Residue, then its C-alpha position, 0 to 999 in steps of 0.5 A: x901585346x902582339x907583333x904586327x907586320x905590315x906588308x906594303x905591296x907595290x910591285x907584286x900582287x897579293x896572289x904572288x906574295x901570299x903563297x910564299x908568306x904562307x909557305x914560311x908560316x907553315x914551316x914554323x909548325x904553327x896554325x895559320x888563319x887567313x882573314x879575307x875581306x869577303x867570301x868570294x875572295x876566300x874561295x878565289x884564294x883557296x883555289x889559288x893555293x892549290x894551283x900556284x906552284x906545281x912543285x909545292x903543297x900547302x894544306x889548307x881549306x875554307x868553309x867550303x872544304x870543312x874540317x876546319x879544326x884539322x886544317x893547318x891553314x884556314x881561310x875565312x871572311x869571318x872572325x872565327x878561328x876554328x883551327x886555333x891559329x896562332x898566326x893571323x894574316x889580314x888581306x883584302x881589307x880584312x880587319x881585327x881589333x886590339x882585343x882580338x889581336x892578343x889571341x895571336x902571337x903574330x899578325x901579318x897585315x898585307x895591303x895593296x900600296x896602289x890603292x888609296x883606300x887600302x893605304x888609308x886603312x893601313x895607316x889608320x890600323x897602324x896608328x890604332x895599334x901603336x896607341x895600344x902598345x903593339x909592336x908594329x913593323x913595316x915592310x915595303x916592296x922595292 
């Protein structure tokens, strides 16, 4: 069973929240996989992580950069895990099934609370995970 944290964004965007969460994840020394809903957003987030804060550095990459096995943070729209990550971030509607989640020690599902589709997807994912015996935690911005 995996621990899955649901992050319900309401007042901040993914672009504001994801870098901060990735900084904390990187500090653990564990490899991170960020699964994104589509390849265009992968490259957008990849560029964002280089420029979001001139006082911070997050080593990361995507298919465009290569050397996946050397990247502590890997961004992808696929189901691959080339950096053998133990932490999985699901963003922009990306999904994972119960069997796949068992490969990660912790999963973070970050969704836009202002999108009815994202809310519906998160609720369905929560119900599926709870019925599978996973530990689920919910965090909502106030």
